[in-house]
VMD Tcl script that draws the C-alpha trace (Angstrom):
set ca {
  {82.85 45.10 167.74}
  {84.97 48.04 168.94}
  {84.49 51.59 167.71}
  {87.77 51.24 165.80}
  {86.50 48.12 164.09}
  {83.23 49.86 163.23}
  {85.24 52.65 161.62}
  {87.22 50.02 159.76}
  {84.10 48.34 158.46}
  {82.72 51.64 157.22}
  {85.94 52.97 155.71}
  {85.56 54.02 152.11}
  {88.21 53.19 149.49}
  {88.63 56.89 148.73}
  {89.74 57.65 152.32}
  {93.37 58.52 152.96}
  {94.47 58.66 156.58}
  {97.47 59.93 158.51}
  {98.90 56.78 160.11}
  {98.47 56.97 163.88}
  {96.35 60.14 163.72}
  {93.04 59.45 161.97}
  {90.96 56.65 160.55}
  {91.32 52.95 161.36}
  {94.61 52.00 162.99}
  {96.80 49.29 161.49}
  {96.28 47.24 164.66}
  {92.49 47.35 164.16}
  {92.92 46.32 160.52}
  {95.10 43.37 161.57}
  {92.55 42.35 164.22}
  {89.69 42.46 161.71}
  {91.69 40.46 159.16}
  {92.62 37.83 161.75}
  {88.96 37.53 162.71}
  {88.07 36.87 159.08}
  {90.90 34.29 158.70}
  {92.55 36.19 155.88}
  {96.09 37.30 155.14}
  {97.13 40.95 155.10}
  {99.71 42.45 152.77}
  {101.23 45.77 153.86}
  {102.81 47.99 151.20}
  {105.34 50.70 152.09}
  {105.21 53.15 149.17}
  {107.92 55.74 148.51}
  {107.67 58.34 145.73}
  {110.96 58.30 143.83}
  {112.94 61.39 142.90}
  {111.20 63.98 145.07}
  {114.55 65.36 146.25}
  {115.68 65.93 142.67}
  {112.41 67.67 141.79}
  {112.74 69.90 144.85}
  {116.34 70.78 143.98}
  {115.58 71.67 140.35}
  {111.99 72.96 140.36}
  {111.34 74.04 143.93}
  {109.14 73.17 146.88}
  {105.94 74.53 145.36}
  {106.14 72.12 142.41}
  {106.91 69.26 144.80}
  {103.80 70.03 146.86}
  {101.61 70.15 143.76}
  {103.12 66.92 142.43}
  {102.52 65.13 145.74}
  {98.88 66.23 145.73}
  {98.50 64.62 142.29}
  {100.29 61.50 143.55}
  {97.97 61.25 146.56}
  {94.86 61.61 144.36}
  {96.07 58.90 141.99}
  {96.82 56.53 144.86}
  {93.36 57.12 146.34}
  {91.75 56.40 142.98}
  {93.87 53.29 142.41}
  {93.26 51.64 145.80}
  {90.37 49.17 145.32}
  {87.37 48.74 147.56}
  {88.26 46.75 150.65}
  {91.85 48.04 150.85}
  {93.27 50.86 152.99}
  {95.63 53.76 152.40}
  {97.48 55.88 154.92}
  {99.92 58.76 154.51}
  {103.13 58.09 156.40}
  {105.10 61.23 155.50}
  {105.26 63.87 152.81}
  {106.35 61.39 150.14}
  {105.65 58.03 151.80}
  {102.39 56.10 152.00}
  {101.24 52.79 153.43}
  {98.57 50.61 151.82}
  {97.09 47.34 152.98}
  {94.92 44.67 151.39}
  {93.31 41.59 152.93}
  {93.01 38.46 150.82}
  {92.51 34.75 150.69}
  {94.12 32.22 148.38}
  {93.30 33.08 144.77}
  {92.30 36.69 145.52}
  {94.33 39.80 144.55}
  {97.26 40.05 146.95}
  {99.95 42.58 147.80}
  {101.81 42.15 144.52}
  {98.57 42.65 142.57}
  {97.89 45.83 144.55}
  {101.45 47.06 143.93}
  {100.98 46.43 140.21}
  {97.74 48.41 140.25}
  {99.34 51.33 142.11}
  {102.30 51.48 139.77}
  {100.02 51.33 136.72}
  {98.40 54.52 138.00}
  {101.66 56.26 137.16}
  {102.11 54.96 133.62}
  {101.08 58.45 132.56}
  {103.38 61.25 133.76}
  {102.33 63.70 136.47}
  {101.56 67.09 134.97}
  {102.24 70.19 137.06}
  {102.03 72.96 134.45}
  {104.28 73.83 132.80}
  {106.20 70.70 133.81}
  {105.62 67.04 132.90}
  {107.15 64.78 135.56}
  {107.86 61.06 135.25}
  {106.93 59.73 138.68}
  {107.65 56.19 139.84}
  {107.01 54.34 143.08}
  {109.31 52.07 145.06}
  {107.20 49.57 146.97}
  {108.11 47.13 149.72}
  {105.67 44.37 150.66}
  {105.35 42.51 153.96}
  {102.81 39.78 154.82}
  {101.05 39.24 158.15}
  {101.76 36.59 159.68}
  {104.50 35.39 157.32}
  {106.90 38.24 158.07}
  {105.60 39.85 161.28}
  {102.82 39.37 163.83}
  {102.00 42.93 164.85}
  {101.67 46.39 163.32}
  {105.07 47.67 164.44}
  {106.92 44.64 163.10}
  {104.99 44.70 159.84}
  {105.84 48.37 159.26}
  {109.53 47.70 159.89}
  {109.86 44.80 157.46}
  {107.75 46.56 154.78}
  {110.11 49.54 154.99}
  {113.12 47.24 154.76}
  {111.63 45.67 151.63}
  {111.04 49.15 150.18}
  {114.70 50.10 150.82}
  {115.79 46.93 149.04}
  {113.50 47.79 146.13}
  {115.01 51.30 145.87}
  {118.52 49.82 145.61}
  {117.37 48.07 142.44}
  {116.46 51.39 140.84}
  {113.41 53.68 140.69}
  {110.03 52.05 140.14}
  {110.93 48.70 141.72}
  {109.02 46.55 144.14}
  {110.20 43.85 146.50}
  {108.60 41.38 148.88}
  {110.35 41.04 152.23}
  {112.75 38.11 152.19}
  {114.12 36.93 155.56}
  {117.89 36.66 155.52}
  {118.12 38.29 152.12}
  {121.28 37.88 150.09}
  {124.04 40.45 150.76}
  {123.84 43.73 148.91}
  {127.16 42.96 147.20}
  {125.35 40.41 145.06}
  {122.89 43.05 143.86}
  {125.74 45.49 143.22}
  {127.59 42.93 141.12}
  {124.43 42.17 139.17}
  {123.92 45.85 138.37}
  {127.49 46.15 137.14}
  {126.79 43.45 134.58}
  {123.26 44.57 133.77}
  {123.72 44.35 130.03}
  {124.81 40.72 130.29}
  {121.90 40.10 132.68}
  {119.35 41.27 130.09}
  {120.90 39.07 127.43}
  {120.75 36.13 129.85}
  {117.13 37.01 130.71}
  {116.14 36.54 127.07}
  {118.16 33.33 126.72}
  {116.71 31.88 129.93}
  {113.11 32.87 129.06}
  {112.88 35.29 131.98}
  {111.52 37.95 129.62}
  {107.93 37.13 128.74}
  {104.98 38.79 127.07}
  {101.66 39.12 128.83}
  {98.51 39.76 126.82}
  {95.47 41.88 127.62}
  {92.34 41.56 125.44}
  {91.10 44.42 123.28}
  {87.32 44.21 122.95}
  {84.99 45.49 120.23}
  {82.28 47.96 121.22}
  {79.85 46.28 118.83}
  {79.42 42.94 120.56}
  {82.12 42.46 123.20}
  {84.19 40.17 120.97}
  {87.96 39.97 121.48}
  {89.59 41.41 118.37}
  {93.20 41.73 119.52}
  {95.56 41.33 122.45}
  {97.91 44.06 123.63}
  {101.40 42.70 124.36}
  {103.03 43.80 127.62}
  {106.65 43.04 128.52}
  {107.40 41.42 131.89}
  {110.65 40.23 133.45}
  {110.36 37.26 135.81}
  {113.36 38.27 137.88}
  {114.45 35.63 140.38}
  {115.41 38.27 142.97}
  {112.77 40.96 142.54}
  {109.71 39.14 141.24}
  {107.78 40.16 138.14}
  {108.92 43.54 136.80}
  {106.83 45.64 134.41}
  {107.98 47.31 131.20}
  {108.37 50.81 132.66}
  {110.78 49.34 135.21}
  {112.76 47.35 132.64}
  {113.03 49.56 129.56}
  {114.97 52.55 130.98}
  {117.69 50.16 132.18}
  {117.58 48.29 128.86}
  {118.11 51.58 127.02}
  {121.02 52.52 129.28}
  {122.59 49.15 128.51}
  {122.26 49.82 124.75}
  {119.95 46.84 124.22}
  {116.67 48.58 123.36}
  {116.84 47.43 119.75}
  {117.56 43.79 120.66}
  {114.81 43.63 123.28}
  {112.40 45.41 120.91}
  {113.05 42.85 118.17}
  {112.61 39.99 120.66}
  {109.27 41.49 121.72}
  {108.05 41.78 118.13}
  {109.15 38.26 117.21}
  {107.56 36.79 120.34}
  {104.24 38.51 119.54}
  {104.41 37.23 115.95}
  {105.10 33.71 117.22}
  {102.09 34.02 119.52}
  {99.85 35.00 116.59}
  {101.16 32.00 114.64}
  {100.32 29.81 117.65}
  {96.80 31.26 117.80}
  {96.34 30.57 114.09}
  {97.35 26.96 114.73}
  {94.62 26.76 117.38}
  {92.06 27.95 114.84}
  {91.86 31.46 116.29}
  {92.24 33.29 113.00}
  {90.43 36.49 113.96}
  {92.87 37.65 116.61}
  {95.64 40.25 116.13}
  {98.45 41.27 118.47}
  {99.57 44.81 119.27}
  {103.17 45.35 120.30}
  {105.19 48.46 121.25}
  {107.62 49.77 118.64}
  {110.52 51.54 120.33}
  {112.44 54.47 118.88}
  {115.67 52.45 118.74}
  {114.06 50.29 116.04}
  {111.95 52.88 114.26}
  {114.98 55.07 113.53}
  {116.89 52.19 111.90}
  {116.66 52.29 108.12}
  {116.19 48.53 107.91}
  {113.23 48.47 110.35}
  {110.55 47.45 107.76}
  {112.88 44.79 106.35}
  {113.51 43.33 109.82}
  {109.77 43.18 110.55}
  {108.99 41.78 107.10}
  {111.56 39.01 107.56}
  {110.03 38.03 110.92}
  {106.53 37.96 109.43}
  {107.74 35.80 106.54}
  {109.69 33.45 108.82}
  {106.67 32.70 110.95}
  {104.11 32.80 108.12}
  {102.04 35.61 109.65}
  {100.30 38.35 107.70}
  {101.35 41.94 108.41}
  {97.68 42.80 109.00}
  {97.77 40.62 112.13}
  {100.30 42.90 113.83}
  {99.56 46.33 115.31}
  {102.47 48.56 116.31}
  {101.89 50.87 119.26}
  {103.89 54.09 118.96}
  {104.38 56.45 121.88}
  {104.20 60.21 121.44}
  {107.88 60.34 122.39}
  {108.73 58.07 119.45}
  {106.66 60.08 116.98}
  {108.28 63.29 118.25}
  {111.77 62.05 117.36}
  {113.57 64.38 114.98}
  {115.43 61.52 113.33}
  {115.91 60.21 109.79}
  {113.90 57.25 108.47}
  {110.93 57.68 110.86}
  {108.42 58.77 108.21}
  {109.62 56.32 105.55}
  {109.69 53.45 108.06}
  {106.10 54.16 109.13}
  {105.10 54.10 105.47}
  {107.05 50.86 105.01}
  {105.30 49.17 107.93}
  {101.92 50.18 106.57}
  {102.92 48.78 103.19}
  {103.43 45.43 104.97}
  {99.80 45.71 106.11}
  {100.61 46.50 109.75}
  {98.30 48.72 111.80}
  {99.84 51.83 113.40}
  {98.48 53.07 116.72}
  {99.31 56.15 118.79}
  {99.52 54.54 122.22}
  {99.50 57.32 124.81}
  {97.78 60.27 123.19}
  {97.85 63.46 125.23}
  {100.52 62.46 127.76}
  {103.68 63.73 126.07}
  {102.61 66.89 124.24}
  {102.58 65.67 120.62}
  {101.31 68.54 118.48}
  {98.07 68.12 116.56}
  {99.99 68.99 113.38}
  {102.31 66.02 113.99}
  {99.31 63.82 114.71}
  {97.75 64.77 111.37}
  {100.90 64.20 109.33}
  {101.67 60.63 110.44}
  {99.89 57.68 108.75}
  {98.14 56.42 111.88}
  {95.23 53.98 111.93}
  {94.25 54.01 115.58}
  {94.28 56.28 118.62}
  {94.55 54.87 122.15}
  {93.13 57.00 124.97}
  {95.28 56.74 128.08}
  {93.72 55.63 131.38}
  {94.52 59.03 132.88}
  {91.81 60.63 130.75}
  {89.11 58.16 131.87}
  {89.18 59.09 135.54}
  {85.91 60.80 136.54}
  {84.43 60.82 133.02}
  {81.05 59.76 134.40}
  {80.79 62.67 136.86}
  {83.14 65.46 135.72}
  {81.88 67.42 132.69}
  {85.38 68.63 131.76}
  {86.84 65.12 131.77}
  {83.83 63.86 129.81}
  {84.13 66.66 127.24}
  {87.83 65.93 126.76}
  {87.24 62.23 126.10}
  {84.32 62.97 123.76}
  {86.59 65.42 121.92}
  {89.40 62.87 121.55}
  {86.98 60.27 120.17}
  {85.47 62.76 117.73}
  {88.89 64.00 116.62}
  {90.15 60.46 116.04}
  {87.11 59.63 113.93}
  {87.44 62.86 111.94}
  {91.06 61.90 111.16}
  {89.88 58.51 109.91}
  {91.15 56.55 112.92}
  {89.43 54.07 115.20}
  {89.70 54.76 118.93}
  {90.68 52.43 121.80}
  {90.07 53.30 125.46}
  {92.83 51.85 127.65}
  {92.31 51.13 131.33}
  {88.52 50.66 131.42}
  {87.74 49.47 134.95}
  {84.02 50.02 135.67}
  {80.67 49.33 134.02}
  {79.94 53.06 134.19}
  {83.08 53.96 132.23}
  {82.22 51.30 129.66}
  {78.65 52.59 129.33}
  {79.83 56.17 128.86}
  {82.39 55.20 126.21}
  {79.88 53.04 124.31}
  {77.35 55.85 124.26}
  {79.97 58.16 122.78}
  {81.04 55.74 120.05}
  {84.46 54.60 121.24}
  {85.39 51.64 119.01}
  {87.42 49.35 121.28}
  {88.14 48.83 124.98}
  {91.02 47.42 127.03}
  {91.25 47.15 130.80}
  {90.80 45.22 134.01}
  {87.01 45.27 133.61}
  {87.53 42.59 130.95}
  {90.77 40.93 132.07}
  {94.15 41.67 133.64}
  {97.23 41.02 131.48}
  {97.83 37.26 131.32}
  {100.72 35.05 130.17}
  {100.32 33.61 126.67}
  {99.29 30.14 127.82}
  {96.89 31.43 130.49}
  {94.89 33.55 128.06}
  {93.83 30.63 125.83}
  {90.66 29.86 127.79}
  {89.59 33.50 127.62}
  {90.17 33.59 123.86}
  {88.10 30.47 123.28}
  {85.13 32.28 124.83}
  {85.70 35.10 122.31}
  {82.94 37.28 123.79}
  {83.47 39.07 127.13}
  {80.75 40.54 129.39}
  {77.93 39.23 127.17}
  {75.33 40.43 129.70}
  {76.46 44.01 129.03}
  {76.76 43.89 125.25}
  {73.62 41.82 124.71}
  {71.51 44.09 126.90}
  {70.23 46.18 124.02}
  {67.51 47.67 126.19}
  {70.06 49.75 128.06}
  {71.32 51.26 124.81}
  {67.97 51.86 123.09}
  {66.04 55.15 123.23}
  {63.15 53.72 125.29}
  {61.34 56.00 127.74}
  {63.83 55.78 130.59}
  {63.36 57.91 133.71}
  {65.99 58.31 136.44}
  {64.73 59.15 139.95}
  {67.22 60.55 142.50}
  {66.37 61.00 146.16}
  {68.26 60.06 149.33}
  {64.99 59.17 151.12}
  {64.03 55.60 150.30}
  {60.34 56.12 151.12}
  {60.15 59.01 148.62}
  {61.74 56.84 145.91}
  {59.25 54.07 146.60}
  {56.36 56.54 146.34}
  {57.63 57.91 143.05}
  {58.09 54.41 141.62}
  {54.53 53.40 142.63}
  {53.15 56.54 141.02}
  {55.10 56.53 137.75}
  {55.44 52.85 136.88}
  {51.81 52.77 135.71}
  {52.85 55.00 132.79}
  {55.12 52.32 131.32}
  {58.48 54.01 131.86}
  {61.70 52.15 132.42}
  {62.46 53.40 135.93}
  {65.96 53.70 137.39}
  {66.39 54.75 141.02}
  {69.41 56.18 142.84}
  {69.86 57.08 146.50}
  {73.06 59.07 145.95}
  {74.62 61.35 143.36}
  {77.47 58.91 142.62}
  {74.97 56.10 142.00}
  {72.99 58.39 139.70}
  {76.09 59.25 137.64}
  {76.84 55.54 137.22}
  {73.30 54.83 136.03}
  {73.46 57.74 133.58}
  {76.72 56.42 132.14}
  {75.33 52.91 131.63}
  {71.87 53.82 130.31}
  {70.26 56.06 127.72}
  {68.26 58.21 130.15}
  {65.97 60.83 128.62}
  {64.43 62.39 131.75}
  {65.93 62.95 135.21}
  {63.89 63.83 138.29}
  {66.14 64.85 141.21}
  {65.49 65.96 144.77}
  {66.97 69.39 145.50}
  {68.29 68.61 148.99}
  {70.89 65.88 148.56}
  {73.60 65.41 151.23}
  {76.63 65.35 148.91}
  {75.53 67.80 146.20}
  {72.52 70.05 145.66}
  {69.98 69.03 143.06}
  {70.75 72.20 141.11}
  {74.47 71.38 140.93}
  {73.77 67.76 140.04}
  {71.37 68.71 137.25}
  {73.83 71.31 135.94}
  {76.46 68.56 135.64}
  {73.93 66.27 133.96}
  {73.22 69.08 131.47}
  {76.93 69.32 130.62}
  {77.46 65.56 130.47}
  {74.22 64.65 128.67}
  {72.79 67.81 127.07}
  {69.88 65.93 125.46}
  {68.33 65.01 128.81}
  {65.32 66.88 130.20}
  {65.86 67.64 133.88}
  {63.24 68.12 136.60}
  {64.00 69.26 140.17}
  {61.85 68.30 143.16}
  {62.03 70.26 146.42}
  {60.31 70.02 149.77}
  {60.59 73.75 150.39}
  {60.04 76.90 148.37}
  {63.25 78.83 147.86}
  {62.72 81.40 145.12}
  {66.44 82.10 144.80}
  {67.21 78.40 144.27}
  {64.36 78.04 141.78}
  {65.51 81.12 139.84}
  {69.11 79.93 139.82}
  {68.15 76.47 138.56}
  {66.05 77.84 135.73}
  {68.38 80.72 134.79}
  {71.35 78.35 134.56}
  {69.28 75.96 132.47}
  {69.94 73.28 135.08}
  {66.26 72.36 135.35}
  {63.42 72.36 132.85}
  {60.85 72.41 135.64}
  {61.05 72.93 139.42}
  {58.38 70.92 141.25}
  {57.36 71.25 144.90}
  {56.81 68.56 147.56}
  {54.28 67.36 148.50}
  {53.34 66.90 144.88}
  {49.99 66.45 143.24}
  {50.05 63.02 141.60}
  {48.26 64.08 138.44}
  {50.41 67.18 138.01}
  {53.65 65.28 138.54}
  {52.68 62.60 136.04}
  {51.78 65.26 133.49}
  {55.11 67.09 133.96}
  {57.01 63.84 133.37}
  {54.92 63.06 130.27}
  {55.59 66.57 128.96}
  {59.32 66.06 129.53}
  {59.32 62.88 127.43}
  {57.29 64.59 124.71}
  {59.92 67.34 124.61}
  {62.71 64.76 124.24}
  {60.89 63.04 121.40}
  {60.14 66.33 119.64}
  {63.82 67.27 119.78}
  {64.95 63.88 118.49}
  {62.34 63.91 115.77}
  {63.50 67.35 114.67}
  {67.15 66.27 114.68}
  {66.27 63.22 112.57}
  {64.72 65.29 109.79}
  {66.80 65.65 106.60}
}
mol new
graphics top color blue
foreach p $ca { graphics top sphere $p radius 0.5 }
foreach p [lrange $ca 0 end-1] q [lrange $ca 1 end] { graphics top cylinder $p $q radius 0.2 }
display resetview
């Protein structure tokens, strides 16, 4: 294996490289993929509208926005894929796959989903979209240079279809005049798309925090476009609105979701509801409740089986009939949900005045909640506020066990995200619904959620961890071990840990800093620091900042260390006993 290939094998998903300057080269990636007998999809990613932002807001805002874009792309690229920066506003991503595994279109979908929430560069809120071209090795090119060329060509074709589009390279593509003619008759095209069943709803399960049961499915609009592939709602709806068809498409979406619920009822699935977006074009029409009521009656579906997702932009409309229509929909029994809380600047006063039943936390708020105290505090605050206002809370975009564990510990009511299932067509989701319970191993593992004596040990030296485990397991603790700070944060999110014992000298973060973050994330924990050297300044800092309850020195005395850990658990139990008193 060459040094380049070794670098490729060790590349982390959070790495972002300058193509041709650092990190694994595209040629080395192609060679490794060929050796593994897999395909490689190359994505040329262009950030739309940067020129307009520069012209109106200036270069400084552009630079800040691109930094946010780069961070989101890094976070969205899954393990086993690669990301390079091609220019100031262009990136290249690659993913290797076999038949049945996530491919280039799946990666493009994931990257574009990362920008469902706008980019915030205070005081501005910017709607950022990506144009993505996809090329496949060997289908479209056999070497890195050729693959880059055809991926860029596909990206240019995507941009001609409008911002936020994606396109797979098509050899001998149809002349551009065809696309131009189609755009001129876009309104007719959308009407035809409905008539020809090109518009479809995909469904993503919403799962209960109590037992992992599927309680609802969130409806997501897709357009199976014969030229451009499957287009998502944020690509379709702006053009639909420009064509004056937002009301018609909105009604089609609602009726299709109601028909799907009726179908589920016919299958004996009587516990399942459907949530569907309610656009402003419908909400501002005086007859909105009557239209919905007629559809419910026509398909013999109870209003309680339908949940309407309202964006902050819709609730911010200064238009007649909004308040009375919301009241009318609730009178039908429908559930009202605020779908993207915190992304569009809805005032808390407006939030309090609308008759909302549910609050949906956007994926943007979930990033780093297991390791960043500020992000964690914000999500805890949203959950608490929603409950205080009498609403249940849904977390959208849950992708990891650690995020799920954190949200369960802080009493989030429902979850939605790729951890449970991607959005699926109506017929494809039936098998999932028949199972009813998702991730049973997580929700049935009550031990992880119970206040047993759980001790987390953090040290990057494996022999030290083994010694600590041998010493402390005789005392009957549930022992969790981590060799890195990131692994420790994941374990803390998934488990009710009462005591943490951390080495002071960790490669990625000092023990003092780690324990300070643990204090902010989980203030009820008792934290012990373990150091192989005596540094009075470090010890003083740890204690003065309340990062550590005790600072212990290596090599330790076995009896003393065991007693310090026992004392830490006694302190936890005293605090909890005191808090439980009336």
